C-alpha positions in Angstrom: -30.9 15.4 -69.6 -32.6 15.0 -66.3 -36.3 15.7 -66.0 -37.9 17.7 -63.2 -38.3 15.9 -59.9 -41.7 14.6 -59.1 -43.6 16.5 -56.5 -43.7 14.5 -53.2 -47.0 13.2 -52.1 -48.5 15.5 -49.4 -48.9 14.1 -45.9 -52.4 12.8 -45.2 -54.7 14.5 -42.8 -54.7 11.3 -40.6 -51.3 9.7 -40.0 -52.8 6.6 -38.4 -53.2 3.5 -40.5 -57.0 2.9 -40.7 -56.6 -0.5 -42.3 -57.2 -2.0 -45.7 -60.4 -3.8 -44.6 -63.7 -2.4 -43.7 -67.2 -3.6 -42.8 -70.0 -2.6 -45.2 -73.4 -3.8 -46.4 -73.4 -5.1 -49.9 -75.7 -6.9 -52.3 -74.3 -9.9 -54.2 -75.8 -11.0 -57.6 -74.9 -14.6 -58.3 -75.8 -16.2 -61.7 -75.4 -19.6 -63.2 -75.6 -20.0 -67.0 -76.7 -23.4 -68.4 -77.0 -24.6 -71.9 -80.5 -25.8 -72.8 -81.2 -29.5 -73.1 -77.6 -30.6 -72.9 -76.7 -28.4 -75.9 -73.2 -28.0 -74.7 -72.4 -31.7 -75.1 -73.5 -31.6 -78.7 -72.0 -28.3 -79.7 -68.8 -27.6 -81.5 -66.2 -26.2 -79.1 -65.9 -23.1 -81.3 -69.5 -22.3 -80.7 -69.0 -22.8 -77.0 -66.1 -20.4 -77.1 -68.2 -17.8 -78.9 -70.9 -18.1 -76.3 -68.4 -17.7 -73.4 -66.8 -14.7 -75.2 -70.3 -13.2 -75.6 -71.1 -13.8 -71.9 -67.9 -12.2 -70.8 -68.5 -9.1 -72.9 -72.2 -8.9 -71.9 -71.3 -9.3 -68.2 -68.9 -6.4 -68.4 -71.5 -4.2 -70.1 -74.1 -5.2 -67.5 -71.7 -4.2 -64.7 -71.0 -0.8 -66.3 -74.7 -0.2 -66.9 -75.8 -1.0 -63.3 -72.6 0.0 -61.4 -71.8 -3.5 -60.3 -68.4 -4.7 -59.3 -67.2 -7.9 -61.0 -65.9 -10.6 -58.7 -63.9 -13.6 -59.9 -66.2 -15.9 -61.7 -66.0 -19.1 -63.8 -66.9 -19.4 -67.5 -70.5 -20.4 -66.7 -71.2 -18.2 -63.7 -71.2 -14.5 -62.9 -70.8 -12.9 -59.4 -71.3 -9.2 -59.1 -71.2 -6.9 -56.0 -73.3 -3.8 -55.5 -72.2 -1.4 -52.7 -68.5 -1.7 -53.4 -66.3 0.2 -53.9 -68.9 2.9 -53.4 -72.2 2.5 -51.6 -75.4 3.8 -53.1 -78.9 3.8 -51.6 -80.2 1.9 -54.7 -77.6 -0.9 -54.5 -80.1 -3.7 -53.9 -82.5 -2.3 -56.5 -79.8 -2.1 -59.1 -78.8 -5.7 -58.4 -82.3 -6.9 -59.0 -82.8 -4.7 -62.0 -79.5 -6.1 -63.4 -80.8 -9.6 -62.8 -84.0 -9.0 -64.7 -82.1 -7.4 -67.6 -79.7 -10.4 -67.6 -82.6 -12.9 -67.8 -84.3 -10.9 -70.5 -81.2 -10.5 -72.7 -80.1 -14.1 -72.3 -83.5 -15.1 -73.6 -83.7 -12.7 -76.5 -80.3 -11.5 -77.7 -79.2 -13.1 -81.0 -75.7 -13.8 -79.7 -77.2 -16.3 -77.2 -79.3 -18.2 -79.8 -78.4 -21.6 -81.0 -77.7 -22.3 -84.7 -81.4 -23.2 -85.1 -82.5 -19.8 -83.7 -83.7 -21.2 -80.3 -82.3 -19.9 -77.0 -79.1 -21.7 -76.4 -78.7 -20.5 -72.8 -80.8 -20.0 -69.7 -79.8 -18.5 -66.4 -80.7 -18.8 -62.7 -80.1 -15.8 -60.5 -79.8 -15.4 -56.7 -79.5 -12.0 -54.9 -78.5 -11.6 -51.2 -77.8 -8.5 -49.0 -76.0 -8.3 -45.8 -72.9 -7.2 -43.8 -69.5 -8.4 -45.0 -65.9 -7.5 -44.6 -64.2 -6.2 -47.7 -60.5 -7.0 -47.6 -58.3 -5.0 -50.0 -55.0 -6.3 -48.5 -54.9 -9.4 -50.7 -51.6 -10.3 -52.3 -52.7 -13.4 -54.2 -53.5 -11.5 -57.4 -57.2 -10.9 -56.6 -58.1 -7.3 -55.9 -60.5 -7.8 -53.0 -61.9 -10.6 -50.9 -65.5 -10.5 -49.7 -65.7 -12.2 -46.3 -69.0 -13.2 -44.8 -72.2 -15.2 -45.4 -73.6 -13.1 -48.2 -71.7 -14.6 -51.2 -72.6 -18.1 -50.0 -76.2 -17.1 -49.4 -76.5 -15.7 -52.9 -75.1 -18.9 -54.4 -77.5 -20.9 -52.4 -80.4 -18.8 -53.6 -79.3 -19.4 -57.2 -79.9 -23.1 -56.5 -83.5 -22.4 -55.5 -84.3 -20.4 -58.7 -85.8 -22.2 -61.7 -84.2 -21.5 -65.0 -85.0 -18.0 -66.2 -86.0 -16.7 -62.8 -84.4 -14.8 -59.9 -84.8 -15.5 -56.1 -83.8 -13.0 -53.4 -83.4 -13.2 -49.6 -85.3 -11.4 -46.9 -82.9 -8.5 -46.5 -83.0 -7.8 -50.2 -86.7 -8.1 -50.2 -86.9 -5.3 -47.6 -85.0 -3.0 -49.9 -86.7 -3.7 -53.2 -90.3 -4.6 -52.6 -91.4 -1.0 -53.3 -90.0 -1.2 -56.8 -90.5 -4.9 -57.8 -93.3 -7.4 -57.7 -92.2 -10.3 -55.5 -93.8 -13.7 -54.9 -93.0 -15.4 -51.6 -91.7 -19.0 -51.9 -92.2 -19.7 -48.3 -89.7 -20.6 -45.5 -86.7 -22.5 -46.7 -84.0 -24.1 -44.6 -80.9 -22.1 -45.2 -78.0 -24.3 -46.2 -75.2 -21.8 -45.4 -76.1 -21.4 -41.8 -78.7 -24.1 -41.0 -81.4 -21.5 -40.1 -84.7 -20.8 -41.8 -85.5 -17.8 -43.9 -88.3 -16.7 -46.2 -87.2 -16.3 -49.9 -88.9 -14.5 -52.8 -89.1 -14.9 -56.5 -88.9 -11.6 -58.5 -91.7 -11.4 -61.0 -91.2 -8.0 -62.6 -90.4 -4.4 -62.0 -93.3 -2.3 -60.9 -94.5 0.3 -63.3 -94.6 4.0 -62.6 -98.4 3.7 -62.3 -98.0 1.0 -59.6 -95.6 3.2 -57.7 -97.9 6.2 -57.7 -100.9 4.0 -56.8 -99.2 3.2 -53.4 -100.4 5.2 -50.4 -97.3 6.0 -48.3 -97.7 7.6 -44.9 -97.3 11.4 -44.7 -97.3 13.7 -41.7 -96.6 17.3 -41.3 -96.8 18.6 -44.8 -100.1 20.5 -44.6 -98.6 23.8 -45.8 -97.0 22.1 -48.8 -100.3 20.4 -49.7 -102.1 23.7 -49.5 -99.5 25.4 -51.7 -99.8 22.6 -54.4 -103.6 22.7 -54.1 -103.6 26.4 -54.7 -101.4 26.1 -57.8 -103.5 23.2 -59.1 -106.6 25.4 -58.8 -104.9 28.0 -60.9 -104.3 25.3 -63.6 -108.0 24.3 -63.5 -108.8 28.0 -64.2 -106.6 28.0 -67.3 -103.2 28.9 -65.9 -99.8 27.1 -66.3 -97.7 26.2 -63.3 -94.2 24.8 -62.6 -93.2 23.7 -59.1 -89.8 22.3 -58.1 -89.6 20.4 -54.8 -86.1 20.1 -53.4 -84.9 18.2 -50.3 -82.5 15.7 -49.0 -83.0 11.9 -49.2 -85.8 10.7 -47.0 -87.2 14.2 -46.3 -90.6 13.2 -47.8 -90.6 14.4 -51.4 -92.1 11.2 -52.8 -94.7 11.0 -50.1 -95.8 14.6 -50.8 -95.9 14.1 -54.6 -97.9 10.8 -54.1 -100.4 12.5 -51.8 -100.9 15.3 -54.2 -101.2 12.9 -57.1 -104.0 11.0 -55.2 -105.8 14.3 -54.6 -105.6 15.3 -58.3 -106.8 12.0 -59.8 -110.0 12.4 -57.7 -111.1 15.1 -60.2 -112.9 14.5 -63.5 -111.3 14.6 -66.9 -107.7 15.0 -65.6 -104.6 13.6 -67.4 -101.7 12.6 -65.2 -98.3 11.9 -66.7 -96.3 10.2 -63.9 -92.6 9.9 -64.7 -90.0 8.4 -62.3 -86.3 8.7 -62.9 -84.2 5.7 -61.8 -80.5 5.4 -60.7 -80.1 2.3 -62.9 -81.7 3.8 -66.0 -79.4 6.8 -66.2 -77.8 5.6 -69.4 -81.1 4.9 -71.2 -82.3 8.0 -73.1 -85.8 9.2 -72.1 -86.3 6.2 -69.9 -89.0 7.9 -67.7 -91.0 8.9 -70.8 -90.6 5.5 -72.4 -92.0 3.8 -69.3 -95.1 6.1 -69.4 -95.6 5.5 -73.1 -95.4 1.8 -72.8 -97.5 1.6 -69.7 -100.3 4.1 -69.0 -100.4 5.6 -72.5 -100.2 2.7 -74.9 -100.8 -0.2 -72.5 -98.2 -2.6 -73.9 -98.3 -6.1 -72.5 -95.7 -8.9 -72.5 -97.9 -10.9 -74.8 -98.1 -8.1 -77.4 -96.2 -8.9 -80.6 -94.2 -6.1 -82.3 -97.1 -5.7 -84.8 -99.7 -5.4 -82.0 -97.6 -2.7 -80.3 -97.2 -0.8 -83.5 -101.0 -0.9 -84.1 -101.6 0.4 -80.6 -99.2 3.3 -81.3 -100.9 4.1 -84.6 -104.4 4.1 -83.0 -103.3 6.4 -80.2 -101.7 8.9 -82.6 -104.8 8.9 -84.8 -107.0 9.7 -81.7 -104.7 12.6 -80.9 -105.1 14.0 -84.5 -101.3 14.0 -85.0 -99.7 13.6 -88.4 -99.3 9.8 -88.3 -96.5 8.9 -90.6 -93.7 11.1 -89.2 -94.8 10.9 -85.6 -95.3 7.1 -85.6 -91.8 6.7 -87.2 -90.2 8.8 -84.5 -92.0 7.2 -81.6 -91.5 3.7 -83.1 -87.8 4.4 -83.2 -87.9 5.6 -79.6 -89.8 2.5 -78.5 -87.6 0.1 -80.6 -90.6 -1.2 -82.6 -90.2 -3.0 -85.9 -92.2 -0.9 -88.4 -91.4 -3.0 -91.5 -91.8 -1.1 -94.7 -95.0 0.8 -93.6 -93.1 3.5 -91.7 -89.6 4.1 -92.9 -87.2 4.9 -90.1 -85.9 8.5 -90.1 -83.2 8.9 -92.6 -81.7 12.1 -91.1 -78.8 12.3 -88.7 -79.3 10.9 -85.2 -79.0 14.3 -83.6 -81.8 15.6 -85.8 -84.0 12.5 -85.0 -83.3 13.2 -81.3 -84.4 16.8 -81.4 -87.5 16.0 -83.6 -88.5 13.3 -81.0 -88.2 15.7 -78.1 -90.2 18.4 -80.0 -92.9 15.8 -80.8 -93.1 14.7 -77.1 -93.5 18.3 -75.9 -96.1 19.0 -78.6 -98.1 16.0 -77.5 -98.0 17.2 -73.8 -99.1 20.7 -74.9 -101.9 19.2 -77.0 -103.2 17.2 -74.1 -103.2 20.2 -71.9 -105.2 22.2 -74.4 -108.0 19.7 -74.1 -108.1 19.0 -70.3 -105.9 19.8 -67.2 -102.6 17.9 -67.2 -100.4 17.1 -64.2 -97.0 16.0 -65.3 -94.7 14.6 -62.6 -91.0 14.1 -63.0 -89.6 12.7 -59.8 -85.9 12.4 -58.8 -84.3 14.6 -61.4 -80.9 13.9 -59.8 -81.1 10.5 -61.5 -82.4 11.7 -64.9 -80.6 10.7 -68.1 -79.0 13.5 -70.2 -81.8 13.3 -72.8 -84.5 13.7 -70.3 -82.8 16.7 -68.8 -82.5 18.2 -72.3 -86.2 17.7 -72.8 -86.9 19.4 -69.4 -84.7 22.4 -70.5 -86.6 22.7 -73.8 -89.9 22.6 -71.9 -88.7 25.4 -69.6 -87.6 27.4 -72.6 -91.2 27.3 -73.9 -92.4 28.7 -70.5 -95.7 27.8 -68.9 -98.5 26.3 -70.9 -102.2 26.9 -70.0 -103.7 23.8 -68.4 -100.3 22.2 -67.6 -98.9 21.7 -64.1 -95.3 20.4 -64.1 -94.1 19.1 -60.8 -90.4 18.3 -60.4 -88.5 16.8 -57.4 -84.8 16.4 -56.8 -82.2 16.4 -54.1 -80.1 19.4 -53.2 -77.2 18.3 -55.4 -79.3 18.8 -58.5 -78.5 22.1 -60.1 -80.1 23.6 -63.3 -80.3 27.2 -64.6 -84.0 26.9 -65.3 -84.8 26.6 -61.6 -84.0 30.3 -61.3 -86.7 31.4 -63.8 -89.4 33.6 -62.5 -92.3 31.2 -63.3 -90.6 28.3 -61.5 -91.7 27.9 -57.8 -88.8 26.3 -55.9 -89.9 24.9 -52.5 -87.4 23.5 -50.0 -88.7 20.7 -47.9 -87.5 21.1 -44.3 -87.2 18.6 -41.5 -90.4 17.9 -39.5 -90.9 19.8 -36.3 -91.2 18.1 -32.9 -94.9 17.8 -32.9 -95.1 16.3 -36.4 -92.1 14.0 -35.6 -93.9 12.6 -32.5 -97.1 12.1 -34.5 -95.2 10.2 -37.2 -93.5 8.0 -34.6 -96.8 7.3 -32.9 -98.5 6.3 -36.2 -95.5 4.1 -37.0 -95.6 2.3 -33.6 -98.8 0.5 -34.3 -100.0 -1.2 -31.2 -96.6 -0.9 -29.5 -95.9 2.1 -27.3 -92.3 3.4 -27.0 -91.3 5.2 -23.8 -91.0 9.0 -24.1 -87.3 8.8 -23.5 -86.9 6.6 -26.5 -89.1 8.7 -28.7 -87.2 11.8 -27.7 -83.9 10.1 -28.6 -85.2 8.9 -32.0 -86.2 12.5 -32.8 -82.9 14.0 -31.7 -80.9 11.4 -33.6 -82.8 11.7 -36.9 -82.9 15.5 -37.3 -86.6 15.5 -38.3 -86.0 13.3 -41.4 -89.3 11.4 -41.9 -87.7 8.3 -43.5 -85.1 8.1 -40.7 -87.8 8.6 -38.1 -90.0 5.8 -39.5 -87.2 3.3 -40.2 -85.4 3.7 -36.9 -88.7 3.4 -35.0 -89.5 0.1 -36.9 -86.0 -1.2 -36.4 -86.2 -0.6 -32.6 -89.6 -2.3 -32.3 -88.4 -5.3 -34.4 -85.0 -5.7 -32.8 -84.3 -8.7 -30.5 -82.7 -6.4 -28.0 -85.9 -4.4 -27.7 -88.0 -7.4 -27.3 -85.6 -8.8 -24.6 -85.7 -5.5 -22.7 -89.6 -5.6 -22.8 -89.5 -9.0 -21.1 -87.5 -7.4 -18.3 -90.2 -4.9 -17.5 -90.1 -2.3 -20.2 -87.0 -0.2 -21.1 -86.8 3.6 -20.9 -83.4 4.1 -22.5 -81.4 2.8 -25.5 -77.8 1.9 -25.8 -75.9 2.1 -29.2 -78.4 2.4 -32.1 -78.5 -0.3 -34.7 -78.8 1.2 -38.2 -81.8 -0.3 -40.0 -81.0 -2.3 -43.2 -83.2 0.0 -45.1 -81.0 3.0 -44.3 -77.5 1.5 -44.4 -76.9 1.9 -48.1 -78.1 5.5 -48.2 -76.0 6.6 -45.2 -72.9 4.6 -46.4 -73.2 6.4 -49.7 -72.9 9.8 -48.0 -69.9 8.6 -46.1 -68.2 7.2 -49.3 -68.8 10.4 -51.1 -66.3 12.1 -48.8 -63.4 10.4 -50.7 -60.1 10.9 -48.8 -61.9 12.6 -46.0 -63.8 9.3 -45.1 -60.8 8.1 -43.0 -61.0 11.4 -41.0 -64.8 10.9 -40.4 -64.2 7.4 -39.2 -61.7 8.7 -36.7 -64.1 11.4 -35.6 -66.8 8.7 -35.1 -64.6 6.9 -32.6 -64.0 10.1 -30.6 -67.7 10.5 -29.9 -70.8 12.5 -30.7 -68.9 15.7 -29.7 -65.2 16.3 -29.6 -62.6 19.1 -29.6 -60.3 20.0 -32.5 -57.3 19.9 -30.1 -58.1 16.3 -29.2 -58.7 15.3 -32.8 -55.4 16.8 -33.9 -53.5 14.9 -31.2 -55.2 11.6 -31.8 -54.9 11.8 -35.6 -51.1 12.2 -35.3 -51.3 14.5 -38.3 -48.2 15.9 -39.9 -50.3 18.1 -42.2 -52.6 20.3 -40.2 -53.7 22.2 -43.3 -55.0 18.9 -44.9 -56.7 18.1 -41.6 -58.5 21.5 -41.5 -59.4 21.2 -45.2 -61.0 17.8 -44.8 -62.8 18.9 -41.7 -64.2 21.8 -43.7 -65.4 19.4 -46.4 -67.2 17.2 -43.8 -68.9 20.3 -42.3 -70.0 21.5 -45.8 -71.4 18.0 -46.4 -73.6 18.7 -43.3 -72.3 15.7 -41.3 -70.6 17.7 -38.6 -71.5 21.0 -37.0 -68.6 23.3 -36.1 -68.8 25.6 -33.0 -66.2 28.2 -32.1 -63.5 29.6 -34.3 -60.0 29.6 -32.8 -60.0 28.6 -29.2 -62.4 25.9 -27.8 -63.2 24.8 -31.4 -65.5 21.8 -31.2 -67.4 19.5 -33.6 -70.6 17.7 -33.2 -72.2 15.0 -35.5 -75.4 16.3 -37.1 -77.1 13.1 -36.1 -76.0 9.8 -34.6 -76.9 7.8 -37.8 -74.0 9.3 -39.7 -71.6 8.7 -36.7 -72.8 5.1 -36.4 -72.4 4.4 -40.1 -68.8 5.7 -40.1 -68.0 3.8 -36.9 -69.6 0.6 -38.0 -67.5 0.6 -41.2 -64.3 0.1 -39.1 -63.2 -3.4 -38.2 -63.9 -4.1 -34.5 -60.2 -4.7 -33.9 -59.4 -1.3 -35.4 -62.1 0.3 -33.2 -60.5 -1.2 -30.0 -57.1 0.0 -31.1 -58.4 3.6 -31.6 -60.4 3.7 -28.4 -57.3 2.6 -26.5 -55.2 5.3 -28.1 -57.8 7.9 -27.3 -58.0 6.9 -23.7 -54.2 7.0 -23.2 -54.0 10.4 -24.9 -56.9 11.8 -22.8 -55.2 10.7 -19.6 -51.8 12.0 -20.6 -52.7 15.3 -22.3 -55.7 16.3 -20.2 -54.8 15.4 -16.7 -58.0 16.7 -15.1 -60.2 14.5 -17.4 -60.2 11.8 -14.7 -62.0 14.3 -12.4 -64.1 16.2 -14.9 -65.1 13.4 -17.3 -64.5 9.9 -15.8 -67.4 8.6 -18.0 -65.5 9.6 -21.1 -62.4 7.6 -20.0 -64.6 4.7 -19.0 -66.2 4.6 -22.4 -62.9 4.5 -24.3 -61.3 2.0 -22.0 -64.4 -0.2 -22.2 -64.5 -0.1 -26.0 -60.8 -0.9 -26.0 -61.5 -4.0 -24.0 -59.5 -2.8 -20.9 -61.6 -4.3 -18.2 -59.6 -3.0 -15.2 -59.4 0.6 -16.3 -62.9 0.6 -17.8 -64.6 -0.6 -14.6 -62.5 1.7 -12.4 -63.7 4.7 -14.3 -67.3 3.5 -14.5 -67.3 3.3 -10.7 -65.9 6.8 -10.5 -68.3 8.1 -13.0 -71.3 6.5 -11.3 -70.3 7.9 -7.9 -69.9 11.4 -9.5 -73.3 11.2 -11.1 -74.9 10.2 -7.7 -73.2 13.2 -6.1 -74.6 15.4 -8.8 -78.1 13.8 -8.4 -77.8 12.6 -12.1 -79.5 9.3 -11.2 -80.4 8.3 -14.8 -76.7 8.7 -15.8 -75.6 6.7 -12.7 -77.9 3.8 -13.7 -76.5 3.7 -17.3 -72.9 4.0 -16.1 -73.2 1.2 -13.5 -74.9 -1.0 -16.0 -72.1 -0.4 -18.5 -69.6 -1.5 -15.9 -71.7 -4.6 -15.1 -71.9 -5.4 -18.8 -68.1 -5.4 -19.0 -67.9 -7.9 -16.1 -69.7 -10.6 -18.1 -66.4 -11.3 -19.9 -64.8 -12.2 -16.5 -65.2 -15.6 -14.8 -66.7 -15.7 -11.3 -63.9 -14.9 -8.8 -63.2 -12.7 -5.8 -61.6 -10.2 -8.2 -64.8 -10.0 -10.2 -66.9 -9.7 -7.0 -64.8 -6.8 -5.8 -65.5 -4.9 -9.0 -69.2 -5.8 -9.1 -70.1 -4.8 -5.5 -69.5 -1.0 -6.0 -71.3 -1.1 -9.3 -74.3 -2.9 -7.7 -74.3 -0.4 -4.9 -74.3 2.6 -7.3 -77.0 1.0 -9.4 -79.2 0.2 -6.4 -78.8 3.7 -5.0 -79.7 5.3 -8.3 -82.7 2.9 -8.8 -84.1 4.1 -5.5 -84.6 7.5 -7.1 -85.5 6.5 -10.6 -87.7 3.5 -10.0 -88.9 4.0 -6.5 -87.8 2.3 -3.2 -90.1 -0.7 -3.6 -89.3 -1.6 -7.2 -88.3 -5.3 -7.6 -85.1 -4.4 -9.3 -83.9 -2.4 -6.3 -84.3 -5.6 -4.1 -82.6 -7.8 -6.8 -79.7 -5.4 -7.1 -79.0 -4.9 -3.4 -79.5 -8.7 -2.7 -76.9 -9.6 -5.3 -74.5 -7.0 -3.8 -75.0 -8.4 -0.3 -74.3 -11.9 -1.4 -71.1 -10.8 -3.1 -70.0 -8.9 0.1 -70.6 -12.0 2.1 -68.7 -14.1 -0.5 -65.5 -12.0 -0.2 -66.0 -10.8 3.4 -66.1 -7.1 2.5 -67.6 -5.5 5.7 -67.4 -1.8 4.7 -69.3 -2.3 1.5 -71.6 -4.9 3.1 -72.9 -2.2 5.4 -73.7 0.3 2.7 -75.4 -2.4 0.5 -77.4 -3.8 3.5 -78.7 -0.2 4.1 -80.0 -0.1 0.5 -81.7 -3.4 0.9 -83.2 -2.4 4.2 -84.8 0.6 2.6 -86.4 -1.6 -0.1 -87.9 -3.9 2.6 -89.1 -1.0 4.7 -90.9 0.8 1.8 -92.2 -2.5 0.4 -93.8 -3.2 3.9 -91.7 -6.4 4.3 -91.1 -5.3 7.9 -89.9 -8.7 9.3 -87.1 -8.7 6.7 -86.4 -5.0 7.4 -86.2 -5.7 11.2 -83.8 -8.5 10.7 -81.6 -6.5 8.4 -81.6 -3.4 10.6 -80.6 -5.5 13.7 -77.8 -6.9 11.6 -76.7 -3.4 10.7 -76.5 -2.5 14.4 -74.3 -5.5 15.1 -72.0 -4.6 12.2 -71.7 -1.0 13.4 -71.0 -2.0 17.0 -68.2 -4.3 15.6 -66.6 -1.6 13.5 -67.0 1.2 16.0 -67.6 3.6 13.1 -69.8 6.5 14.5 -71.4 7.2 11.1 -72.4 3.5 10.6 -73.6 3.4 14.2 -76.0 6.4 13.8 -77.2 5.0 10.4 -77.9 1.6 11.9 -79.7 3.0 14.9 -81.8 5.1 12.6 -82.7 2.1 10.4 -83.7 0.0 13.4 -85.7 2.9 14.9 -87.5 3.7 11.6 -88.5 0.0 11.2 -89.8 0.0 14.8 -91.7 3.2 14.1 -93.4 1.6 11.1 -94.3 -1.4 13.3 -95.9 1.2 15.8 -93.4 0.3 18.5 -92.9 3.9 19.4 -91.1 3.5 22.7 -88.4 1.2 21.2 -88.1 3.6 18.2 -87.6 6.6 20.6 -84.9 4.8 22.4 -82.9 4.0 19.3 -83.3 7.5 17.9 -82.1 9.1 21.2 -79.1 6.7 21.1 -78.4 8.0 17.5 -78.6 11.6 18.7 -76.3 11.0 21.6 -73.7 9.2 19.4 -73.1 12.2 17.0 -69.4 13.1 16.6 -68.5 16.5 15.3 -66.8 16.5 11.9 -68.2 13.1 10.8 -69.8 12.8 7.3 -73.3 11.4 8.1 -74.3 11.3 4.4 -71.6 8.7 3.5 -73.7 5.7 4.6 -77.1 7.0 3.6 -78.8 5.3 0.7 -80.2 8.6 -0.5 -76.9 10.4 -0.2 -78.2 13.1 2.3 -77.4 13.6 6.0 -79.0 10.9 8.2 -79.1 13.4 11.1 -82.0 15.1 9.3 -84.0 11.9 9.3 -83.2 11.1 12.9 -84.6 14.5 14.1 -87.9 14.6 12.0 -88.8 11.0 12.8 -88.1 11.5 16.5 -90.5 14.5 16.3 -93.2 12.2 14.9 -92.5 9.4 17.4 -92.7 11.9 20.4 -96.0 13.2 19.0 -97.4 9.7 18.9 -96.2 9.2 22.5 -98.1 12.3 23.6 -95.1 14.7 23.8 -95.8 17.6 21.4 -93.4 20.0 23.0 -90.0 18.7 21.7 -91.2 18.3 18.2 -91.1 21.8 16.8 -87.4 22.2 17.9 -86.4 18.9 16.3 -88.2 19.9 13.1 -86.5 23.3 13.0 -83.1 21.7 13.6 -83.7 19.1 10.9 -84.5 21.8 8.3 -81.5 23.9 9.4 -79.1 20.9 8.7 -80.8 20.2 5.4 -80.4 23.8 4.2 -76.8 23.8 5.3 -76.0 20.6 3.4 -77.9 21.8 0.3 -78.8 18.2 -0.7 -82.2 18.3 -2.6 -83.3 15.0 -1.2 -82.5 16.0 2.3 -84.4 19.3 1.9 -87.4 17.6 0.4 -87.4 14.9 3.1 -87.2 17.4 5.9 -89.9 19.7 4.4 -92.3 16.8 3.7 -92.0 15.3 7.1 -92.2 18.7 8.7 -95.4 19.4 6.7 -96.8 16.1 7.9 -95.9 16.8 11.5 -97.6 20.3 11.5 -100.6 18.8 9.8 -101.0 16.4 12.7 -100.7 19.4 15.0 -103.5 21.2 13.1 -101.2 24.1 12.0 -102.3 24.7 8.4 -100.0 27.7 7.7 -96.8 25.9 8.6 -98.1 22.8 6.9 -98.6 24.7 3.7 -95.3 26.5 3.9 -93.3 23.3 4.3 -95.4 21.5 1.6 -94.8 24.3 -0.9 -91.0 24.1 -0.2 -91.0 20.4 -0.9 -93.0 20.8 -4.1 -90.7 23.5 -5.4 -87.5 21.5 -4.9 -89.1 18.3 -6.3 -90.3 20.2 -9.4 -86.9 21.9 -10.0 -85.1 18.6 -9.7 -87.6 16.6 -11.7 
C-alpha cells in the first residue's frame, strides 16, 4: 500500500544562490592538554584511554554549557568556535568563561586526578577573535572549514600560556575587559603574521561588585535619574518599590543602573544586593544570587577551605538571627559546601529543597529591608536562569515590601506576567535626542574634534543608541583611514563605515536571529540603504512572492527595515546603516560583486530612465561589481548632473569615487581619458566647497592639465586650464594667471569656438584688471562683448557653471569707473543682472548682485548698494 506523497518543499523567497560560505567575526578557544611531569610515559595505556574518554565527554559538556561549536581536534587538544553557527554579543566573553571553567575543572575534577590523587593533567589556553570565512561547502567529511588567521593566532597564543593559564589577543581583550581581570604580558612578535601585538593573561572573572564599582559614561538620562531618585526617596520613607527598565541592547540600561547605584551607596546604612545575569550562566540555578552570597555577603576567597567557608556562613546566619541548622543546610547545599556531619543535607525531595531555598532567600531579603533600606538590582533578566526567574515570580507574588527597592532591567524580548502588575513601574528607555547624542559624541572624542558632517552622520546611522554612538565614534577616531585623511588636511565626509569589533557580535546576532530571512536581508543590503519592492522582487528572481512578502514582514517587525507605502511605490529603508553593513559584510566579496553586477544590469534594462534620473546609483553598482568602464562612465555623468544641480558636495564625492576606481588601471592614454573629466568635475566642485584658493583646487586642475597635454585633448584642456586660472587669480599668483590666460586666448583663436573665445578674453581681462592695467582690461572685455554669437551657451566653459557674459558686463562697469567713465556702468550692471535672472543660476545671480553692490558703493549710492547686497545675501543663504 502506497503512503501519501511528501509535500514538496516551497520555493524560497530568494531564488539566487547566496553561497555556502560567509564572512563573520568569531572567537576561537584553543587548548592543549598535558600530563604532569611526564606522567603519560609511565601510565598504563588503559588509564590514558580513560583520561582521553573523560576529556572528550567533558569537552562536549563544556561546548553545550557555553554554546561553543566543536571543531576537529586531536586527543590532547581542544578547539572550539564561538560565534558560529549563530553569533551572540557575548561570544568572546563565553569563550573566556569556558576557558576559566576548563582550567578549574581540569585542576579539581576527580576524573582528571592521577591514581595517587594528584592532578594528572594541566591545560594551556589561547583565545583569539577576528574575521574569518566559514565555508560550509566541504565535501571531505568535515562539516565546516574556518579560513583565516584566527585559528592560527589562537594556537600561537596557547604556546605563550603557562600551564594552568589562559592568554588572549588584543581584539578579545577589547571585548572582555569589562568582565574579566586581565594582565598585560607586553608586546609579542606574532608568529602567524610576523607583526607585533599586545597579549594578555586572564586572571579571573570580575565580581558583580567590581562591575558596579565601574563608572561608565552616561548622558541624557536626567529624567530617568529623577524618577529613580523619587522612588528611592519613597523607600527611605518606608515604602516599597519595583521598577523594571526595558530597552534594546546598548540603549544605556546598565549605565543608568550603575549611575543610580553610585547615588544610593552614598547614603548611610544602605544595603545593596547587586545581581547580574550572564549569558554563559543560564544553566546554573540561581547563579546571580550565588555570586552575591560568595562575594559581597560572605566574602569567600580562593584561599578559603571548605571548613572556613562553612564557618563564614554560620557566623553570617547567626548575625541575622535566622534559625541556623536548617538555613545553613539549605545555603550550604546551594553553595556546594561540605558540611560533614554537623549539618545534614536536606533529606526531602529536590523540588522541596528548591522551594525551601527560594523561600529562605526571600525571607533574608525581607529581613534585611526591615532593618535598613535595601536596593536589590537584578540586571539583564533576559539572560536569567529558570530558577532565578522563579524566585522573581515568587517575590512579585509577595508584592512590595517596606524598605525594599527592587530594580530590574531587560531587553524587549523578555516577557513576564508580573510586569503588568499595578505596583511594577515599567519604564522604556528611548534613544537619545539630537542634543544628548552630540554631547555624548563630544565627550567621547577626547582631544580630537570630528567635523560636524561626520558627527551628523554618526547620529543618523546609530539611531540614538548610546553604545553605538560611542563605539562608532571611537572606531572612526582610531581607524587608519581616519588618521590618513587627517594628514591630508582634515576630512569632512566618510565613505563606507567600518563596524567596530565591539559591535560586530551584537549586530551579527540580530541578523542571525532572522533564520531563513537572513539571505533576503543580505540581498537587501546590496541594493542599498533604500530600495523599492519592485526592484527587490526582480533582483531576487523569486518564484514565491508570498514567501518574499512574509520574510520582508518579519524583517520589518524585527525593526531592521522601515516600510513606506502600501501597494504602489512600496519602498524599504534600513533603520540604520550598522545593520545594513553587518548583513553586507557577511557576504563574500565575490558574491557582492556578482550581485552588484546583476542589480546594475536589471536597473538599466527594467528602468530605462535610471541612466538620466539616477546615474550615481548605476555608477555605484557597476563600481562595486568591478566594471571599470561602466562605473567611470556613470560617475562622470553623475558628477556633471550634480554640478548642474549645484550639489557640489555630491559632485566631490562622485568624482573621487571614479578616481578611486582608476587606481586599479595602469597609466595609459585610456586611463588619462577617463581621469580628465573626473578631475575637471572635482576641481569645479572644490571651487565652491573649499574656495578658489584652496591648494587642492590647484593640485586637481594641474593634474588634469598635465593629462590633457599628455593625450593632446584640446577641448578638455581649455576647460581645465580655466579652472586652474581661477585658482591662480584668487590666490594672487597673478604672473601664473597671466601666462595661463594668454594661453587660453591662443587656444581659443586656434579652435575658433566663440564660447571659448569670450571666456579666454574675459580671463585675460580679469587678470589685467587685478594687475590694475585697466586700459588693457577694457580692450579685452570689449573684444569679448563684440564676439558674442546669439544662441551660444556661454556657461559651458565657465568654471562656476554660470553665464560668462554676466561677468564681462559687471567687470567692464568696474573698469570703466576706474578709468573715469561712470556713465556706461549702470547700463552694464542692469544688463548683467537681467542675464543672471534669465539664466536662474544661483552663482550667476550672486556674482552679479555682489559686483553691482560694490559698483554702486563706489558711486556712493547706498540704497542701490543695500538692495543688491540683500539680494546676494538672500540667495547665498538659501543655497547654503
